[in-house]
C-alpha positions in Angstrom: -10.7 15.9 14.3 -11.9 18.5 11.8 -9.9 21.5 10.7 -11.5 24.7 9.4 -9.5 26.8 6.9 -9.5 30.5 7.5 -7.0 31.3 4.7 -9.4 33.4 2.7 -12.0 34.2 5.3 -12.8 37.5 7.1 -10.3 38.4 9.8 -13.2 38.6 12.3 -13.6 34.9 12.1 -10.0 34.1 13.2 -10.4 34.5 17.0 -13.6 32.4 17.4 -12.1 29.7 15.1 -8.9 29.6 17.2 -11.0 29.3 20.3 -13.0 26.5 18.7 -9.8 24.6 17.7 -8.4 24.9 21.3 -11.6 23.6 22.8 -11.5 20.6 20.5 -7.8 19.7 21.0 -6.0 21.0 24.1 -7.0 23.0 27.2 -4.3 23.9 29.6 -5.5 23.4 33.2 -3.8 23.4 36.5 0.0 23.6 36.6 1.6 20.4 35.5 -1.4 19.1 33.7 -3.2 19.6 30.4 -6.4 18.2 28.9 -6.5 16.8 25.4 -9.4 15.6 23.4 -8.3 12.5 21.6 -9.3 11.4 18.1 -12.4 9.6 19.4 -13.7 12.7 21.2 -12.6 11.7 24.7 -11.2 14.2 27.2 -7.9 12.9 28.7 -5.8 14.6 31.4 -2.1 14.4 30.7 1.0 15.7 32.4 2.5 18.8 30.8 5.6 16.8 30.0 5.2 13.2 28.7 8.4 11.2 29.2 7.4 7.5 29.4 5.1 6.2 26.6 3.7 2.8 25.8 1.2 1.6 23.2 -0.4 -1.8 22.6 -0.5 -1.0 18.9 2.6 -1.5 16.7 1.5 1.3 14.3 1.5 3.8 17.2 4.6 2.4 18.9 6.6 2.9 15.7 5.3 6.4 15.4 6.3 7.2 19.0 9.8 5.8 18.2 10.0 8.1 15.2 9.0 11.2 17.0 10.2 10.6 20.6 12.6 7.6 20.7 13.9 8.3 24.2 10.4 8.4 25.6 9.4 4.9 24.3 9.7 2.3 27.0 8.8 -1.0 25.2 8.2 -2.7 21.8 5.1 -4.7 20.9 7.4 -7.1 19.0 11.2 -7.2 18.4 12.3 -5.0 15.5 13.6 -6.8 12.5 17.3 -7.0 11.9 19.9 -4.6 13.3 19.3 -1.3 11.6 18.7 0.5 14.9 20.9 1.8 17.7 21.4 -0.7 20.4 19.7 1.3 23.2 16.5 1.3 21.2 16.8 -2.2 19.8 17.1 -3.6 23.3 14.0 -2.1 24.8 11.8 -4.8 26.4 9.2 -6.5 24.3 5.8 -6.0 26.0 3.3 -7.4 23.5 0.0 -5.7 23.0 -3.4 -5.9 21.4 -2.9 -6.4 17.6 -3.5 -9.1 15.0 -4.5 -12.1 17.0 -2.5 -11.2 20.1 -3.8 -10.1 23.5 -1.7 -7.9 25.8 -1.1 -8.2 29.5 -2.2 -5.1 31.6 0.2 -5.9 34.4 3.2 -5.8 31.9 2.2 -2.3 30.8 1.5 -1.0 34.3 4.8 -2.2 35.6 6.6 0.2 33.2 4.9 3.1 35.0 4.1 5.1 31.8 3.0 8.7 31.7 0.5 7.8 29.0 -0.8 4.7 27.1 -1.7 5.4 23.5 -4.1 3.1 21.6 -4.5 3.1 17.8 -7.6 2.1 15.8 -8.2 2.2 12.1 -11.5 4.0 12.2 -13.5 6.4 14.5 -16.4 4.1 15.3 -18.3 4.0 18.6 -17.2 0.5 19.2 -13.6 1.7 19.4 -14.6 4.4 21.8 -16.1 1.8 24.1 -13.0 -0.3 23.9 -10.9 2.7 24.8 -13.1 3.3 27.9 -12.6 -0.3 28.9 -8.8 0.0 28.3 -8.9 3.1 30.6 -10.7 1.2 33.4 -8.0 -1.5 33.2 -5.1 1.0 33.1 -6.4 2.7 36.2 -4.6 6.1 36.8 -2.6 5.8 33.5 -4.2 8.1 31.0 -5.3 6.4 27.7 -5.3 8.4 24.5 -7.1 7.1 21.4 -5.4 7.8 18.0 -6.6 6.8 14.5 -3.9 4.6 13.1 -3.9 3.0 9.7 -7.2 4.0 8.0 -5.5 5.3 4.8 -1.9 5.5 3.7 -2.7 8.8 2.0 -3.9 10.5 5.2 -1.1 10.0 7.7 -0.5 13.7 8.1 -3.3 14.4 10.5 -2.3 11.5 12.8 1.4 12.5 12.8 0.4 16.1 13.8 -1.9 15.0 16.5 0.6 12.6 18.1 3.2 15.3 17.9 1.0 17.5 20.1 0.3 14.7 22.6 4.0 13.9 22.9 5.1 17.5 23.0 7.1 16.9 19.8 5.5 19.3 17.4 8.7 20.2 15.6 9.6 16.5 15.0 6.0 15.9 13.8 6.1 18.8 11.4 9.4 17.5 9.9 8.0 14.0 9.5 4.7 15.2 8.0 6.6 17.4 5.5 8.8 14.4 4.5 5.7 12.3 4.0 3.9 14.9 1.9 7.1 15.3 -0.2 7.1 11.6 -0.9 3.5 11.6 -1.9 4.0 14.7 -4.1 7.0 13.1 -5.9 5.3 9.8 -6.5 2.0 11.3 -7.7 3.7 13.8 -9.8 5.8 11.3 -11.7 3.0 8.8 -12.2 0.1 11.2 -13.0 0.4 10.7 -16.8 0.0 6.9 -16.6 -3.4 5.9 -18.0 -5.4 3.1 -16.5 -4.7 0.9 -19.5 -1.0 1.2 -19.0 -0.9 0.5 -15.3 1.1 -2.6 -14.4 -0.6 -5.6 -12.8 0.6 -6.7 -9.4 0.1 -9.7 -7.2 0.9 -9.4 -3.4 2.3 -12.9 -2.4 1.9 -13.6 1.3 2.7 -16.6 3.3 5.6 -19.0 2.9 4.0 -20.5 -0.2 3.0 -17.2 -1.7 -0.6 -18.3 -1.9 -2.3 -15.8 0.5 -3.0 -12.2 -0.5 -4.9 -9.1 0.3 -7.2 -7.9 -2.5 -7.6 -4.4 -3.9 -9.1 -2.0 -1.3 -7.5 -3.8 1.7 -5.3 -1.7 3.9 -2.4 -4.2 3.7 -2.1 -3.9 -0.1 -2.9 -0.2 -0.6 0.6 0.7 -1.7 -0.1 -1.0 -5.0 -2.9 1.3 -5.9 -1.2 4.4 -4.4 1.8 3.7 -6.6 -0.2 3.3 -9.8 -0.5 -0.5 -10.0 -3.5 -2.8 -10.5 -4.0 -5.4 -7.8 -4.9 -8.5 -9.7 -6.7 -10.2 -6.7 -10.3 -9.5 -7.6 -11.6 -11.3 -4.6 -13.4 -10.3 -1.4 -11.5 -9.5 1.8 -12.1 -11.5 4.9 -13.1 -10.0 8.2 -10.4 -9.6 10.8 -6.8 -10.5 9.9 -7.4 -9.7 6.2 -5.5 -12.4 4.2 -7.3 -14.7 1.8 -6.1 -18.0 0.4 -5.7 -18.5 -3.4 -4.4 -21.2 -5.6 -1.5 -21.3 -8.1 -4.1 -21.7 -10.8 -5.8 -18.4 -9.8 -2.4 -16.6 -9.9 -1.7 -18.1 -13.3 -5.0 -16.9 -14.6 -4.3 -13.4 -13.3 -0.7 -13.6 -14.8 0.6 -10.5 -13.0 3.5 -8.5 -14.5 4.9 -8.0 -11.0 4.9 -9.9 -7.8 5.7 -8.2 -4.4 6.3 -10.3 -1.3 7.5 -9.8 2.2 8.3 -13.5 2.7 11.9 -14.4 2.2 11.1 -18.2 2.1 8.8 -17.7 -0.8 11.2 -15.4 -2.6 14.0 -17.9 -2.4 11.9 -20.7 -4.0 9.7 -18.9 -6.6 12.2 -18.8 -9.4 12.9 -22.5 -9.2 9.3 -23.7 -8.5 7.9 -24.9 -11.8 4.3 -24.2 -10.7 5.2 -20.4 -10.9 7.4 -20.6 -14.0 4.6 -19.6 -16.5 3.7 -16.4 -14.7 5.0 -13.2 -16.5 6.5 -11.7 -13.3 8.6 -14.8 -12.8 9.6 -15.1 -16.5 10.8 -11.5 -16.5 12.5 -11.6 -13.1 10.1 -9.0 -11.6 9.5 -10.6 -8.3 10.5 -8.3 -5.5 11.2 -8.9 -1.8 10.1 -5.8 0.1 12.6 -4.6 2.8 11.6 -5.2 6.4 14.3 -3.7 8.6 13.6 -2.5 11.2 9.9 -2.5 10.2 8.1 -3.5 7.1 8.3 -1.2 4.1 5.3 -2.6 2.3 3.0 -4.1 5.0 2.6 -5.3 8.5 2.3 -3.2 10.3 0.3 -1.0 8.0 1.5 2.3 9.4 3.9 5.2 8.7 6.8 2.7 8.5 5.5 2.3 4.9 6.7 5.8 4.0 10.0 4.6 2.5 7.9 1.8 1.0 5.9 4.2 -1.1 9.2 5.2 -2.8 10.3 1.6 -3.1 7.0 0.4 -4.5 6.7 3.2 -7.0 10.3 2.5 -8.2 9.7 -1.2 -8.5 6.5 -0.7 -10.5 7.8 2.1 -12.8 11.7 2.2 -12.6 11.9 4.4 -15.7 9.9 7.2 -14.1 12.3 7.7 -11.1 15.9 8.5 -10.5 17.3 5.9 -8.2 19.9 8.2 -6.7 17.1 10.5 -5.6 15.1 7.7 -4.1 18.1 6.4 -2.2 18.9 9.8 -0.8 15.3 10.2 0.5 15.4 6.7 2.1 18.8 7.6 3.7 17.3 10.8 5.1 14.2 9.0 6.4 16.4 6.5 8.3 18.6 9.2 9.7 15.8 11.5 10.8 13.1 9.2 11.9 14.7 5.8 12.6 17.7 7.6 14.2 20.1 5.4 12.3 22.7 6.2 9.6 22.6 3.7 6.8 25.8 2.5 5.2 26.1 2.5 1.4 25.9 -1.2 1.1 22.8 -1.3 3.4 21.1 1.3 1.3 21.9 -0.5 -2.0 20.7 -3.8 -0.6 17.1 -2.4 -0.5 17.1 -1.9 -4.2 19.2 -4.8 -5.5 
């Protein structure tokens, strides 16, 4: 969707521009129905009130939970840990179409949703064709296409769009504002760091830490967003994204910081002599990213990474941030958007 600014334009342009906006987003039709144009240009008829929502994409499912938790009727995978109220944690796991997984249409149809929402990371014609195929298989259940994880710095448009689809504009505005506040804080604090002073970072994936996502990959983009240099100067693979590397390669890169989401690797790295000569290990700057109830740093690469922006920036440049401020913002995020009040020990565990 494209938005046209009228802030400084002639007043006479306002009415036609509003009409253009309405024609490209929502047209209210007969009583009880509305027509939306999704983010792939498809017109979809929805009920005025959406109360049962499913998605085959974790990025979108998590976003629905943030904005309309009582309307979500199933998870693509079980949330991690226990940092979630029981009634949400115990929703059925229904799978979906993500990573290397293939969903089951009968499972989704059995839940009798008001809408099925699909997420893709770009706006290509191939995705539009896939949405039409999904619509044929879903039958009478309307299918809405939403751009999902194209860029961590452009979540605002997706949040606002989904808020309108779900009838949760107020919640979307609050989430969007929080997200922009996080970006403003991080960018403001780090704007004076020259390229020569940026810390080098290796993203260790897999139980052995020897898979990674290179610079420019969606799964590692918090490194660059938070002022770091991704040491993995290798090409990304098609599809799943990860590439295999060797310990010798990591030694030659000699990163100042290692970030991982793998607890098994984190437990072993400080006692594994193969990693002992790497600067990050010698200085104790290997960090295990929080994952409850969803990953802060990666997988899924969606708006669940908003607290991860704060966490990553703090880990890379602790002297530039007040930890109390960071913790307060994380607590607010969980309370408002994960609908869970963190205890003091839970909050501290994210940063210790």
